[in-house]
C-alpha positions in Angstrom: 180.2 -24.5 210.4 182.8 -21.7 211.8 183.2 -21.9 215.3 184.9 -24.1 217.7 183.3 -26.9 219.2 183.6 -29.0 222.3 185.7 -31.5 220.3 187.8 -29.1 219.2 189.4 -28.6 222.7 188.4 -25.2 223.7 185.5 -23.5 225.7 183.5 -21.2 223.7 184.1 -17.3 224.7 181.6 -15.8 227.6 178.6 -13.7 225.9 179.8 -11.0 228.9 183.4 -9.7 227.4 183.0 -6.4 226.3 184.6 -7.6 222.9 181.5 -9.3 222.3 179.1 -6.6 222.6 177.5 -4.4 220.2 179.5 -1.3 218.8 177.1 0.7 220.4 176.4 -0.3 223.9 180.7 -0.8 223.9 180.7 3.1 223.8 177.6 3.2 226.1 179.8 1.4 228.2 183.0 3.4 228.2 180.5 6.4 228.3 179.2 5.6 231.7 182.4 4.2 233.1 184.3 7.6 232.4 181.2 9.4 234.1 182.1 7.1 237.2 185.5 7.6 237.1 185.4 11.3 237.3 183.0 11.4 239.9 185.4 9.0 242.1 188.1 10.7 241.0 186.7 14.1 242.4 190.0 16.2 243.2 191.6 14.6 240.1 188.7 15.9 238.0 188.3 19.4 239.5 192.3 19.8 239.0 191.9 18.8 235.5 188.5 21.2 234.5 190.5 24.2 236.4 193.3 23.7 233.9 190.9 24.1 231.1 189.6 27.0 232.7 192.9 28.6 233.1 193.7 28.4 229.9 190.8 29.3 228.3 190.8 32.3 231.0 194.3 33.3 229.8 194.4 32.9 226.2 191.1 34.8 226.0 192.6 37.2 228.3 195.3 37.6 225.7 193.2 37.9 222.3 190.7 40.3 224.0 193.7 42.5 225.4 195.3 42.2 221.8 191.9 43.5 220.0 191.5 46.4 222.5 195.0 47.5 221.6 194.4 47.2 217.7 191.2 48.8 218.2 192.9 52.1 220.1 195.3 52.4 217.3 192.4 52.9 214.7 190.6 55.1 216.9 191.3 58.0 215.1 190.5 56.4 211.6 187.2 55.1 212.5 185.8 58.3 214.3 186.8 59.9 211.3 184.7 60.9 208.0 187.2 60.1 205.5 187.0 58.1 202.5 190.3 58.2 200.9 193.8 59.5 202.9 196.5 61.0 200.9 199.7 59.8 203.0 203.4 60.3 202.7 204.9 57.6 200.7 205.6 54.6 202.8 203.6 55.6 205.9 203.2 52.3 207.8 200.2 53.6 210.4 198.2 56.9 211.2 200.5 57.4 214.6 203.7 56.2 213.0 204.3 59.9 211.7 207.4 60.0 209.4 207.8 62.4 206.4 205.8 65.3 205.5 203.7 66.4 202.4 203.5 69.5 200.2 200.5 71.2 200.6 200.1 70.4 196.7 198.5 67.7 197.6 195.9 68.9 199.2 195.0 71.4 196.5 195.1 68.6 194.0 193.0 66.9 196.0 190.4 70.1 196.2 189.6 70.4 192.9 189.6 66.7 191.4 185.7 66.0 190.4 183.7 63.6 193.0 185.7 64.9 196.4 182.9 66.9 198.7 186.0 68.1 200.9 189.7 67.7 201.2 191.1 68.8 204.3 194.9 69.1 205.9 196.0 67.3 209.2 199.3 67.9 211.3 200.1 65.2 213.8 203.0 64.9 215.6 204.7 63.7 218.9 205.2 66.8 221.7 205.3 66.8 225.6 203.6 68.4 228.4 205.1 69.5 231.3 204.0 68.4 234.5 204.0 70.5 237.9 206.9 67.8 239.3 209.2 68.7 236.6 208.4 66.1 234.8 206.9 65.5 231.4 204.7 63.5 229.6 204.3 62.7 225.6 201.3 62.8 223.9 200.3 62.5 220.4 199.2 66.5 218.5 196.7 66.8 216.1 195.8 70.0 214.0 192.5 70.4 212.3 192.1 73.6 210.3 189.2 75.5 211.1 186.6 76.6 211.1 184.7 72.9 209.6 187.3 70.9 212.2 186.9 67.8 210.1 189.2 65.2 211.5 188.3 66.1 214.9 188.0 66.4 218.1 186.4 63.3 218.7 184.1 61.8 221.7 183.8 65.0 223.7 182.6 64.5 227.0 183.3 68.0 228.4 183.3 71.2 226.3 182.4 72.4 222.9 184.5 71.4 219.4 183.9 75.7 218.6 186.0 76.1 221.8 189.2 75.1 219.8 189.0 78.0 217.5 190.1 80.2 221.0 193.3 81.1 221.0 196.2 78.4 222.0 193.3 76.0 223.2 193.4 72.1 223.4 191.3 69.1 223.9 192.8 66.7 226.0 191.7 62.5 227.0 190.1 62.5 230.1 191.7 59.5 231.4 195.2 61.4 231.4 194.2 64.5 233.0 195.5 62.9 236.4 198.5 61.8 234.9 199.1 65.3 233.4 199.0 67.2 236.4 195.3 67.0 237.8 194.1 69.4 234.6 190.7 70.4 234.1 188.5 73.1 232.0 190.6 76.1 232.0 193.6 74.8 233.0 197.2 76.0 231.2 199.7 73.7 230.4 203.2 73.7 228.7 202.6 71.8 225.3 205.8 71.7 223.4 207.1 75.4 224.9 204.1 77.1 224.0 201.2 78.0 226.8 197.8 76.0 225.9 194.6 76.4 228.1 192.6 73.4 228.1 189.2 73.9 226.5 187.6 70.6 226.4 187.9 66.8 227.4 187.8 64.1 224.9 187.2 60.3 226.2 188.8 56.6 224.9 191.4 58.2 222.4 194.8 56.5 223.7 197.0 54.2 222.4 200.2 52.5 223.3 202.5 55.4 221.6 200.8 58.2 224.0 197.0 59.9 224.4 195.6 62.3 222.3 195.9 66.3 222.0 193.4 68.2 219.8 194.7 71.4 218.8 194.0 74.2 216.0 195.9 73.8 212.9 198.0 76.7 213.0 198.5 75.7 216.5 199.5 72.8 216.4 201.9 73.4 213.2 203.6 76.0 215.6 204.0 73.1 218.4 205.2 70.6 216.1 207.6 73.5 214.3 206.0 71.8 210.9 206.0 74.7 207.7 203.2 76.4 206.1 203.7 74.7 203.1 203.8 71.5 204.6 201.2 69.0 206.4 200.9 65.4 207.2 198.2 63.6 205.6 195.4 65.0 203.6 191.8 63.3 204.6 189.1 63.5 201.6 185.3 63.0 201.6 183.7 62.1 198.4 180.0 63.2 197.5 179.1 60.6 196.1 178.5 61.3 192.8 181.4 59.2 192.2 182.8 56.0 193.0 185.5 55.3 195.4 188.0 53.6 193.3 187.6 56.1 190.3 188.6 58.9 192.5 191.5 57.1 194.4 192.6 56.4 190.7 192.3 60.1 189.8 194.5 61.5 193.0 197.2 58.9 192.2 197.6 60.9 189.0 197.3 64.0 190.4 199.5 63.5 193.3 202.3 60.6 192.4 204.7 61.7 195.0 202.1 60.0 197.4 200.4 57.2 198.8 196.4 57.5 198.4 194.8 54.8 200.4 190.9 53.9 201.4 190.3 53.9 204.9 190.1 50.1 204.8 193.3 50.2 203.4 194.9 52.7 206.2 192.9 50.8 208.9 194.4 47.7 208.1 198.1 49.3 207.2 198.0 50.6 211.1 196.8 47.6 212.3 199.4 45.2 210.7 201.9 48.1 211.9 200.7 47.2 215.5 200.8 43.5 215.1 204.3 43.5 213.5 206.2 46.5 213.4 205.3 47.3 217.2 205.7 43.6 218.4 202.4 42.9 219.7 202.2 39.7 217.6 204.7 38.6 219.7 203.2 39.2 223.0 200.0 37.4 221.7 201.9 34.2 220.5 203.9 33.9 224.0 200.7 34.5 226.1 199.1 31.7 224.0 202.0 29.4 224.3 201.9 29.8 228.1 198.1 29.6 228.6 198.5 26.4 226.1 201.1 24.7 227.9 200.5 25.1 231.3 196.8 24.2 230.4 198.1 21.0 228.8 200.9 20.1 232.0 197.7 20.9 234.6 195.2 18.7 232.8 198.0 15.8 231.7 199.1 15.6 235.4 195.4 15.0 236.7 195.2 12.5 234.3 198.1 10.9 234.7 197.4 11.3 238.4 193.7 9.0 237.7 195.2 6.9 235.4 197.9 5.8 238.0 195.4 5.5 241.0 192.9 3.1 238.7 195.6 0.6 237.1 193.9 -2.4 239.0 190.6 -1.1 237.5 192.0 -0.8 233.5 193.5 -4.1 234.5 189.4 -5.5 235.1 188.6 -4.0 232.1 191.3 -5.3 229.9 190.6 -8.9 232.1 186.9 -8.9 230.6 187.8 -8.0 227.1 188.3 -4.1 226.8 190.7 -2.8 223.9 192.8 -0.3 224.5 190.9 1.5 221.9 188.3 1.0 224.5 190.3 2.5 227.2 191.2 5.4 224.7 187.6 6.4 224.4 186.8 6.0 228.0 189.9 8.7 228.4 188.8 10.9 225.9 184.9 10.9 227.3 186.9 12.3 230.2 188.8 14.6 228.2 185.6 15.9 226.4 183.9 16.4 229.8 186.4 18.0 231.2 186.5 20.7 228.3 183.0 21.6 228.4 182.8 22.1 232.0 186.2 24.0 232.2 185.2 26.0 228.7 181.6 27.0 230.4 183.6 28.5 233.8 186.4 29.7 231.3 184.0 31.7 229.7 182.3 33.1 233.1 185.5 34.1 234.5 186.5 35.9 231.1 183.3 37.8 231.1 183.6 38.9 234.5 187.2 40.0 233.9 186.6 41.6 231.1 183.6 43.9 232.6 185.9 44.3 235.9 188.7 45.9 234.2 186.9 47.9 232.0 189.1 51.6 231.8 190.1 53.5 228.5 193.6 52.0 229.0 192.6 48.8 229.2 188.9 47.4 227.8 189.3 43.6 226.4 187.2 43.0 223.8 185.5 40.1 224.3 183.2 39.0 220.8 181.0 35.7 220.9 182.5 34.7 218.5 185.9 34.5 220.6 184.2 32.5 223.8 182.8 29.6 221.2 186.2 29.8 219.2 188.1 29.3 222.2 186.4 25.9 223.1 188.0 24.4 220.2 191.4 24.9 221.3 191.0 24.0 224.9 189.0 20.8 223.6 192.6 19.6 221.8 194.5 20.7 224.9 192.4 17.9 227.3 192.2 15.6 224.1 195.9 15.8 223.7 196.1 14.8 227.9 194.1 12.0 227.3 196.4 10.7 224.8 199.3 11.1 226.8 197.0 9.2 229.9 196.3 6.8 227.0 200.0 5.6 227.2 200.3 4.6 230.8 197.1 2.5 229.9 198.6 0.5 226.9 201.0 -1.1 229.4 198.3 -2.4 231.9 198.0 -6.6 231.9 195.2 -7.9 232.3 196.8 -10.4 235.0 197.7 -7.6 236.9 194.3 -7.2 238.5 194.9 -10.7 239.8 198.0 -9.6 241.7 
């Protein structure tokens, strides 16, 4: 029969050794030990939980802010009723103004079967002079009367028909103080022209400037665009023809321009903000800082906890615990810190998002973002636990008797 007998000169192993326990009981024992050690080393546990929460908030705030700036960049496209856009070739974004189109593109779009309406838009950068002698850059968007397809959107004061008045403009309410304390009826100098504020919009801000709406011909004068040129053509379908069929037809009729669906133009604009404007670099930097600082805090806390409990780890090894058992113990602690830190971080992030709400910064925190951050901070906590495991692997069982 396998095994040692007294005649072999060796003592049988005691049944209480950890290594002799059933696997499920060993896991349960490590879980209980992890819980007791976490309660015993409260300072280190709190520090580790706060480190996870800090990483959660910093990374979440970074993604939330990026989502806000991306939504700002596509706000005009989202508010428009266009199905297709005729834009200059090589255009990268709606607010990245460049070359102009001939009005022939508008005429071709207007007579294309399946098109309900096609309207020209002019847009460009100008400046409003402020009372202190300075100037503030704005994005001027001109839309033709009387239909006014293409704006103004999100009106909070005034009526869109007021844009038909001579030299009328709509400015963003959030920029009124910045532009010199404007209100309805105020007169400003815009691009060398006297303009009257006849309405206020809300939230049409971008990282490149706020939006000012004007009637098409007045906007052309401000931007110095010739009467036979335009920036883009917005196209709305009547539903009798498919989107792709009309797009292909327009590509045949207007070969000198790019024909984009709203989804394509939307994605093109977002990619411009991410890559050309450098937002992706800011996201990566914030992500790196959040993860690095969180990892450092959690790792130092767990290493400190291990250092203070070396005798306890030596005792566990003396009664048969393996390095794998100690690894499980520390990973259990890390998972506990991850769950607690994620909960605290989610609460703080939601409160921060609510407290910072404004047209200039409105962090977009989706439920999927809150859940998606949990695996990230869990990886941080487990990585910190694995760093601490290296310290326990050097513990000798005999150290408990010293």
